[in-house]
N, C-alpha and C positions, 0 to 999 in steps of 0.2 A: 091380491095380497098373499104373501107366503103363508104356509100352514103354521109355522112356529109363531108368527105374530098373531094369527087368529086364536091359537091355543093360549097364548099369553093374555090376550084380552078376555078370553073366556074365564080364566082363573082369577081368583082374588089377588090383588096386588100384594106382593111381599115387601117387607120393609127393607130387604136387601137390594131390591130393584130400584134403580134410579128413576126418577120421574122424567117423563118425556120433556124435551125442551119446549119452552113456550116463547114465542116471539112477541115482543111488545107491539102495540098498535103502531107506534111510531116507526118501528123498523119495517113493519109490513106495509105501512102506508107511505113511507118515504123512500122512493126508489132513487132519490138523488144522491145516495151515499156512494155510488160509483161501483166500478167493477171490482175493486179490491175488497170492499165490504161484502160483496156477494161471494167472492172466493173464500174468504175467512169463514163465512157462515156455512158454506158447503163442506169445508174441511172439518169444522167442529161437529156438524151433523153426522159425518162419516165416523168420527171417533166415538160419538155417543152410540151409534148403532153397533160398533165393534164391542164396546163395553157391555151393551145390552145383551148381545149374543153370549158373551162369556158368562155373564150373570145368570142367564137362562140355563146354560149347560151346567153350571155349578149347582144351581137350584135343583135341576133334574137329578143330578147324582146324589145330592143329599136326600131328596125325596125317595129315591130307590132304596137307600140304605137306612135312612132314619126318617120314616114317614111321620107326618105330624100326628101327635097323640094328645088325648085330653083325659085328664084325671078328674073324675066327678066326686064332689064332696056333698053328700046329701044329709040334711037334717030334717027335723019334724016339720019345720015351717018353710024351708027353702032348699034349693039345690044350686050349688056352685061348681064350677069346673076350672081347672088350671090347664092352659094350653102349653104343650111342650113342642116347640118348633124344631125343625131339623138342626138348626145351628145350636140350640140349647142342648139337644141330645148329643151332638158332636163334642161340645165342650165337656159335658158330663162324662162321656166315654173316654175322652183324652185324659181327664183328671183321674178317673178310676184306673186306666192303664198306667199312668205315671205312678200312682200309689202302689199298684201291684209290682211294677218294675223296681221301684225303690225298695220295697220289702224283699224282693228276690235278691237284689244286689247287696243289701245290708246283711241278709242271712248268709250269703256266700262269703262276704268279708269276714263275718264272725267265725264261720266254719274254717276258712283259710287261716285266720289268726290262731284258732285253737290248734289246727294241725301244725302250723309253723312253730307255735310255742312248744308243742311236744317234740318236734324235730330239733328245736334249738336245745332243749334240755338233754335230748339224747346225744346231740352233737357235743354239748359241753361235757357230758359224762365220758364220751369217747375221747375227747381231747384230754380230759384229766387222766384217763387210763394211759393214753399215749405219752403224756408228759411224765407220769410216774414210771412208765417203762423206760423212757429216755433217761430219767434220773438214775434208775437202777443200772441201766447200761453204762452211764457215765461213772457210777460208783465202781462197777466191775472194771471198767477201763482204767480208772484211777488205781485200783488195787493191782491190776495187771502191770501198770507202769511202775508202781512201787516195787513189785517183784522183779521187774526187768532192771530197775535201778540197783536193787540189791545184787542181782546176778552180774550186772556190769561191774559193780565194785569188787565182787569176788573175782571176776575175770581180770580186773586191774591188779588185784593182789597176786593172782597167779602169774600174770605177765611180769610183774615186778620180780617175783621169785625166779621166773625163768630168765629174766634179764641178769639177775645176780649170778645165776649158774653160768650163763653164757659169758659174762664178764670174767668169772673165775676160769672157765675153759679157755677164754681168749688169753688171759695172763699166762696160763700154763703153756698154751701153744707158742706164745711169744718167747717164753723162757726156753722152751725146747728148741725153737728155731735159732735162738742165739747160741745155745750150746752146740747145735749142729754146725752153725757157721764157724764157731771156734774150733770144733773138731776137724772141719774141712780145712781150715787154715793150717792147723798143726800137721794134718796128713800131707797137705801140699808142700809144707816146709820140709818135712821128712823125706818126701819124694824127691824134692829138688836136691837135698843134701845127699841122698843115696845115689841119685843119678850123677852128681858131681864126683862122688867117691868111685863109682863104677868107671866113669870116663878116665879118672886119674889112674885106677888100677889097670885099665886097658892100655893106656899109654905106657905105663911102667912095664907091663908084660911085653908090649911090642919092642920096647927098648932092649929088654933082656934077651928076647928071641933074636934080635938083630946082632947082639953081642955074641951069642952062642954060635950063630951061623958064621960069623967072621973068625971064630976060633980064639977070640980074646977071652981072657980070664974074667970071671965075674968078680965084681968088687965085693969085698968083704967075704970072699969064698976061699975055702981052704983046699979045694979040689973038686973033682967031678961029683962026688957024693954030695957036697954042699950045694952045687948048682942044681942037681936034680931035686934036692929038698926044696930049694927056692922056687923052682918051677911048679912043683906040686902044691906048694903053699899058695902061689899066685892063682893056680887053676882052681883050687878050692875056694879062694876068696872071690874069684869071678863068678863061680857057680852060686855062692851064697848071695852075692850082689844081684845076680839075675833072679834068684828066687824071691829076694826081698822086693825087687822091682815089680815082679809079677803080682806078689801079694799086695803091694801098695796100690798098683793099678786096680786090682780087684776091689780093695777097700774103698778106693776113690769112686769107682763106679757105684758100689753099694751106697756110699754116702750121698752121691749125687741123686741116686734113685730115691733115697729116703727124703732128701731135701725137696725133690719134686712132689713126693707124696704129701709131705707136710705143707708145702705151699698150696697144693690142691685142697687139703683139709682146711687150711686157713681161709682160702677163698670161699669154701662152702660155709664155714662159720660166719664169715663176714656177710655173705648173702642172706643167711638165715637171720642174722642180727638185723640186717637192713629191712627184711620183711617184717620182723617183729616190731621194729621201730616204726615202720610205716603204718602197721595196723594200730599200734598204740596212738600214734599221732592222729590218725583218722578218727579213732574212737574218742579221743579227747576233744577234737574239734567239734564232733557231733554233740558231745555232752556239754561243752562249755559255752559254745555260741548261743544255744537257746536260752541258757541262764542269763548271759549278758543281755540278750534281747529282751528277756522278761523284765529284768530290773530297769532297763532303759524305758520300756513301755510303761512301767509303773512310776516313772518320773524320778528314779533314784540313780545316783552316779555309781556305776559298778566299782570304779577305782577307789572311791571314798569308802564304800562298803567293805571292800577287801582290806584296805588299810586299817579300818576300825576293827574288823574281826581279827586281823593278824595281831594287833596290839592287845586285844582281849585274850587271845589264845597263844601268847608268845611262849608260855611254859610248856603246854601240852599239845597244842595244835598248830605250831609254827611251821615254817617252810622246811622241807626235807633238804638235807645237805647234798650237794652235787657229787656225782661219782668222780673220783680222782684215780688216775693210773700213773705209777712211777715211770717216767720216761727219761730219767737221768738228766734232768735239766732241759729237755726238749719241749716243744709246744705240745699241748694236749692233743690226743688223737681225736679225729672227727667223731668216732663212735662214742667217746667219752663225753664230748660236748653235746651230742644228740641225746644221749641218755640223761644228761643233766637237765636239758630243756624239757624232756618228758616228765622228769620228776618235779620240775617247777610247775608244769601245767597240772599235774596230779594234785599238787598242793593247792593250786588255784581252784581246782574243782572242789576240793574238800572245803576250802574257805567259802565258796559259793553255796555249798550245801549248808554250812553253818549259818550263813547269812539268810538263806531262804527260810530256815526255821525261826528266825527272829522277825521276819517281815510278815504282816497279815495277808497272806496270799490265798488262804483257804476259805471255803464257805462256812459261815457260822451254823447253818442248818443243814443236816444231812438227810433228813426224812423228806416226806412229801410237803411241798410248799409252793407258793406262787408269789411273784413280785406284785405288790399293790401300790407302791409309791417309790419313785426314784429320787436321786439327789437333784436339788435345784429349787427354783421358786415354786411355792405352793401357797395359795390364798394370800398372796402379796408379801409373804415372808420366806426366808431361806429355810428349806428343809435340808438339814445338814447331814442326812444319812439316807439309808435305803431300808424299806420295810419289806419283811418276809412274813406272809400270812400262812398259818398252818393250824393244826389241831392244838387244843389246849394241853399243855404239858409236854409238847415236843422238845426233845433235848437240844440244848444250845451248847456249842463247843467253842473253845478258844481258837482263834485263827492263827496264833503264833505264840512262841514262848514269851513269857513275861512275868511281871509281878503284879498282883492285885492291889490297887491303890484305893478303891472304894467298893463297898458291897453293902448296899442298903437303899433306903428311900431317898429320892432327890426330886422334889417339885414335880414338874410335868413328866419327867422320865419314869416315875413310879419306882418299882424295884429295879435298881441299876447296878451294873458291875463295870468298873473301869479297870483296864489292864494296861500297864506301862510296858512298852517294848523297847528294843534297842533303836538307835538312830533317831531318837526324839519322837517316836510314833506311839500313839495311844488309841485304843479301841474302846468303844462303849456299847453295852448291850442293855437295852431298856425295855420296860413294860413286862418284866419277868414275873411269873407267878411264884417261883421259888428260887432262892439263891443257894448254891451248893459250895461256895468258896468263902473265904474270910480275908479281910485286909492283911497285906503282908505275905500272903501265900504265893509261892512260885508255881506257875502252871506251865504246861507244855502244850504245843499245838495239838488240837484234837481232843484235849481233856474237857470233860463235861463240867460246865460252870453254872448251869441253871436250867430252868424250864420256861417255855414260852407261856405268856400270860396276857392279861388285859388291864394292868395296873397303870395308874397315872392318867394323863390326858390321852385317852385312846378310845377309838370307836369300835374296836373288836380285837380278838386275839391275834397278836402279831408280834414280831421282833423288830425293834428299831435299832439298826446297826450303824455305828459311826466310826470313821477313821480320821484321826487328827494328827497332823505333823507339826510339831512345835506350836501346838495350840490352834492351828488353822485347820478347819474342816476340809477334807478331801473326799472326792467321790469314791466310795468303797469299791465300786465296780471296776475302777481303773486297775486296782490290784488283782481282783478276782479274774478279770478278763486277761490280764497279762500272764497269769499262771495257768490259764485254761489249756494252752497247747503244750505245757511242759509237764505238769503233774497230773 
């Protein structure tokens, strides 16, 4: 018999070891079951032996690491003991290890949460500083754009003055050119007349010389003295005619040279005017097209805005008159038409500027703030504006020119300011802590109208800002984003 079986029999039976198979008397005594029953019995016996070996090995491993222990409990009258088998010790050790592992993991999670919370607060603080720096940079960029706009207007004014000077110089050049053309025509007529007289005098002199050579008497002559006098007169006349001819030719050459110089100067003036016109047209295109795009992005019709502003400013801000040049009934010069178009575009730019001041395109808060709620559905209802959270008392500014229609308490709005603007637009500034305007007061864009607060139905200090067109609420960010790339 193998050694492991002898050892197993020598030890007390463990509860983990399966009992040896027992054959019934019938099975041992009845060999008539056939060959198949004997084969099944042999296979099951082999499986039992394999399981027995595995159980023995497992028991040996447990015995080496967790030997059986007994805990004695002694009293005055009796002694008891508790047997700790290897399997019990293994379960107890696994439970203790699980508790210790859970404690380590829980402690690590708490430590990581604490570190993460600190990092999150630090990140939030850095994000706030970055956001404030970005706001400051945007404010500086806005101021820079305003300075550039003022400089552009000054350049426009200077260009207009230069255009006026160039137009005056052009008129003077045109007048001088016409005078020179008239003088050249007079000189040419005089030259032709002088040449005709000279040819007539030459023919007459030739006729008289032929008469003298033939010995005939001169007509209307009283003798040789009269003939000599006639010849001398004709000779002097021919000499004067030759001098006048030479002088006329010289004057003609000078006049032609002056005409060429004037034509060259006129060409330079036209080229300089064309360059100025091109620069003005490019500057106007760069200035007007962003304004048109801004109003279209805000959902406004630029043509209707321009017509409305033109009607409102027909007395002092209407269109500039086109440049006209006297052409004696001829069609206007191309330069005059081009200058007239530039002046019309300048007037259009001015009208866009006036319209931009009447449309709420600016931010109502210029200090540090953050967006806490946008336009749209909130808690199952329409949130008809945008919320800007900031410090208590942060200045609130009007976003466009208009007239104050309400300044006081209004239900859930708390302290509220309503401003009526042009084109049927109204803005509302709610939850203010202090109101600095009164009803009927006219305000300008950027003027301070109140301070941020927490009045009315509010969960914290913030500004509720609304834009309404003909009484219908519109997302305020539509106007603010439309003007972001322009102002």
